[in-house]
C-alpha positions as CSV (number, residue, x, y, z in Angstrom):
1,X,-10.3,-61.2,-22.1
2,X,-9.1,-57.7,-22.9
3,X,-5.5,-56.6,-22.3
4,X,-4.1,-53.7,-20.3
5,X,-2.7,-50.4,-21.3
6,X,0.0,-48.8,-19.2
7,X,0.9,-45.1,-19.2
8,X,4.5,-45.0,-18.2
9,X,6.3,-41.8,-17.3
10,X,9.9,-41.4,-18.4
11,X,12.6,-39.1,-17.2
12,X,12.4,-35.4,-18.2
13,X,16.1,-35.1,-17.7
14,X,18.0,-37.3,-15.3
15,X,17.8,-41.0,-16.3
16,X,17.9,-41.9,-12.6
17,X,14.3,-40.6,-12.3
18,X,13.0,-43.8,-13.9
19,X,11.2,-45.9,-11.4
20,X,11.8,-49.6,-10.7
21,X,8.1,-50.3,-11.5
22,X,8.3,-48.4,-14.8
23,X,11.3,-50.6,-15.9
24,X,9.4,-53.7,-14.9
25,X,6.3,-52.8,-16.9
26,X,8.3,-51.9,-20.0
27,X,10.2,-55.2,-19.8
28,X,6.9,-57.2,-19.5
29,X,4.8,-55.3,-22.2
30,X,4.1,-57.0,-25.5
31,X,5.2,-53.8,-27.2
32,X,5.9,-50.2,-26.4
33,X,4.3,-47.1,-28.1
34,X,6.5,-44.1,-28.2
35,X,6.7,-40.7,-29.9
36,X,10.2,-41.1,-31.4
37,X,11.7,-44.6,-31.7
38,X,15.2,-43.1,-31.7
39,X,14.7,-41.0,-28.5
40,X,13.0,-43.9,-26.7
41,X,15.6,-46.3,-28.0
42,X,18.3,-44.6,-26.0
43,X,16.4,-44.9,-22.8
44,X,15.5,-48.5,-23.4
45,X,19.0,-49.4,-24.3
46,X,20.2,-47.7,-21.1
47,X,18.0,-50.0,-19.0
48,X,18.6,-53.1,-21.2
49,X,15.0,-53.3,-22.3
50,X,14.4,-55.1,-25.6
51,X,10.8,-54.8,-26.8
52,X,9.2,-53.9,-30.1
53,X,8.7,-50.1,-30.5
54,X,5.8,-48.6,-32.4
55,X,5.5,-44.9,-33.3
56,X,2.5,-43.2,-31.6
57,X,2.6,-39.4,-31.9
58,X,0.4,-36.4,-32.5
59,X,0.6,-36.9,-36.3
60,X,-0.5,-40.5,-36.4
61,X,-2.5,-41.2,-33.3
62,X,-5.9,-41.0,-35.0
63,X,-4.8,-43.6,-37.6
64,X,-3.0,-45.8,-35.1
65,X,-5.6,-45.9,-32.2
66,X,-8.0,-48.4,-33.8
67,X,-5.3,-51.0,-34.3
68,X,-4.0,-50.5,-30.7
69,X,-7.6,-51.0,-29.4
70,X,-7.9,-54.2,-31.4
71,X,-4.6,-55.5,-30.0
72,X,-5.8,-54.7,-26.5
73,X,-9.2,-56.4,-27.0
74,X,-7.2,-59.5,-28.1
75,X,-5.4,-59.5,-24.8
76,X,-2.2,-57.6,-25.4
77,X,-0.3,-55.7,-22.7
78,X,0.9,-52.4,-24.1
79,X,2.9,-49.6,-22.6
80,X,2.7,-46.0,-23.8
81,X,5.7,-43.7,-23.3
82,X,6.6,-40.2,-24.6
83,X,9.9,-38.5,-25.2
84,X,9.8,-37.3,-21.6
85,X,7.4,-37.0,-18.7
86,X,3.9,-38.5,-18.2
87,X,1.9,-39.4,-21.3
88,X,-1.2,-37.4,-21.8
89,X,0.1,-34.3,-20.0
90,X,0.8,-32.0,-23.0
91,X,1.8,-35.1,-24.9
92,X,0.0,-37.9,-26.8
93,X,-2.2,-40.1,-24.7
94,X,-5.6,-38.5,-24.3
95,X,-7.1,-40.0,-27.5
96,X,-6.0,-43.5,-26.6
97,X,-7.2,-43.1,-23.0
98,X,-10.6,-42.1,-24.3
99,X,-10.8,-45.0,-26.7
100,X,-9.9,-47.4,-23.9
101,X,-12.6,-45.9,-21.7
102,X,-15.1,-46.1,-24.5
103,X,-14.3,-49.8,-25.0
104,X,-14.0,-50.8,-21.3
105,X,-10.3,-51.6,-21.6
106,X,-8.3,-51.5,-18.4
107,X,-5.7,-48.7,-18.0
108,X,-3.1,-48.0,-15.4
109,X,-1.0,-44.8,-15.2
110,X,2.2,-45.2,-13.2
111,X,3.2,-42.2,-11.0
112,X,6.4,-40.6,-12.1
113,X,8.2,-37.6,-13.8
114,X,6.3,-34.6,-14.9
115,X,7.7,-31.0,-15.2
116,X,5.1,-28.9,-13.7
117,X,4.9,-30.5,-10.2
118,X,8.6,-29.8,-9.2
119,X,8.3,-26.2,-10.7
120,X,5.2,-25.5,-8.7
121,X,6.7,-26.9,-5.5
122,X,9.9,-24.8,-5.7
123,X,8.1,-21.6,-6.9
124,X,7.4,-20.6,-3.3
125,X,4.0,-19.5,-4.6
126,X,0.6,-20.6,-3.3
127,X,0.0,-24.2,-4.4
128,X,-3.0,-25.4,-2.4
129,X,-5.2,-24.6,-5.4
130,X,-3.8,-24.1,-8.9
131,X,-4.8,-24.3,-12.6
132,X,-2.5,-26.2,-15.0
133,X,-3.0,-24.7,-18.5
134,X,-0.2,-26.4,-20.4
135,X,1.0,-24.7,-23.6
136,X,-0.8,-21.5,-24.7
137,X,-2.3,-21.5,-28.2
138,X,0.5,-20.9,-30.7
139,X,-1.1,-18.0,-32.5
140,X,-4.9,-17.6,-32.8
141,X,-6.6,-17.4,-29.5
142,X,-3.4,-16.8,-27.5
143,X,-4.4,-13.4,-26.0
144,X,-8.0,-14.6,-25.5
145,X,-6.6,-17.5,-23.4
146,X,-4.4,-15.2,-21.3
147,X,-7.3,-12.9,-20.7
148,X,-9.4,-15.8,-19.4
149,X,-6.5,-17.1,-17.2
150,X,-6.1,-13.6,-15.7
151,X,-9.6,-13.8,-14.4
152,X,-8.7,-17.0,-12.4
153,X,-8.0,-16.1,-8.8
154,X,-5.6,-19.0,-8.2
155,X,-2.0,-19.9,-9.2
156,X,-1.6,-20.6,-12.9
157,X,1.0,-23.0,-14.3
158,X,2.1,-22.8,-18.0
159,X,4.5,-24.5,-20.3
160,X,6.5,-22.4,-22.7
161,X,9.2,-22.9,-25.3
162,X,12.5,-20.8,-25.2
163,X,11.8,-18.9,-28.5
164,X,8.4,-17.6,-27.2
165,X,9.3,-16.9,-23.6
166,X,10.0,-13.2,-24.0
167,X,6.8,-12.5,-25.8
168,X,4.8,-14.6,-23.3
169,X,6.3,-12.7,-20.3
170,X,5.4,-9.4,-21.8
171,X,1.8,-10.6,-22.5
172,X,1.5,-11.9,-18.9
173,X,2.5,-8.4,-17.7
174,X,-0.2,-6.9,-19.9
175,X,-3.0,-9.2,-18.8
176,X,-2.0,-10.0,-15.2
177,X,-0.6,-6.6,-14.1
178,X,2.7,-5.0,-13.2
179,X,2.7,-6.3,-9.6
180,X,2.4,-10.0,-10.6
181,X,4.8,-12.5,-8.9
182,X,6.1,-15.2,-11.1
183,X,8.5,-18.2,-11.1
184,X,10.4,-19.5,-14.1
185,X,11.9,-23.0,-14.0
186,X,13.8,-24.7,-16.8
187,X,16.0,-27.8,-17.4
188,X,14.3,-29.5,-14.5
189,X,16.3,-32.5,-13.2
190,X,19.1,-31.7,-15.7
191,X,22.6,-30.5,-15.0
192,X,21.7,-26.8,-15.6
193,X,18.4,-26.8,-13.7
194,X,17.5,-23.3,-12.8
195,X,14.6,-21.5,-11.1
196,X,14.2,-17.7,-11.1
197,X,11.5,-16.0,-8.9
198,X,10.4,-12.4,-8.7
199,X,8.1,-9.8,-10.1
200,X,7.1,-9.9,-13.8
201,X,9.4,-7.1,-14.6
202,X,12.3,-8.9,-12.9
203,X,11.6,-12.0,-14.9
204,X,11.4,-10.1,-18.2
205,X,14.8,-8.6,-17.5
206,X,16.2,-12.0,-16.6
207,X,14.8,-13.6,-19.7
208,X,16.1,-10.9,-22.0
209,X,19.6,-10.9,-20.4
210,X,20.4,-14.5,-21.5
211,X,19.5,-17.2,-24.0
212,X,17.2,-19.6,-22.2
213,X,17.2,-23.2,-23.3
214,X,15.0,-26.3,-22.6
215,X,11.4,-26.6,-21.8
216,X,10.2,-23.8,-19.5
217,X,7.6,-23.9,-16.7
218,X,6.0,-20.6,-15.6
219,X,4.1,-20.4,-12.3
220,X,2.1,-17.2,-11.9
221,X,0.6,-16.0,-8.6
222,X,-2.8,-14.8,-9.4
223,X,-4.3,-15.2,-5.9
224,X,-4.0,-11.5,-5.1
């Protein structure tokens, strides 16, 4: 009888965002897959969880997946976590989910922390229909992607890093227009959580006026 793979969300900031069920699953798993054993080790120590940790990240997932599938086929219960948030959402997880699907292995994804949902809710922008686009291509294809997104007549949600945010905002102005309304959220669930809302020009001025830190979520109103 095949085993079970759990996708377990972990806090994106505040450790109290961990759910009771997530803690229970991690305690009962045969082993835990994680991006960085040092980062995940801090979380597990905080909740007094003592289970073997195995690295599973973007650079080794192709090599590691076959062995994980074999363990699952032999009946193992395995939990996958990432450094923060829900596995598979702009983080490792898709390749393993596909392999489990291809091999008829049961999967369960626990509900929990992810950055874009809180940012979308507090943006004050239309959220009845939206497109989550994750991170833009780092270089090649970046402007092509933005041009495609600008043709979508719904709210767009993007992730961005602090060192690219100024360039990205300027590119949004270029492709989406000067009258675009936008929301920028950062450090979600952390001590210095902050959301800034306004026109694209106001957000450009805000971003240039200070050094932004932490993962950034942009919510763009393109329903006009």
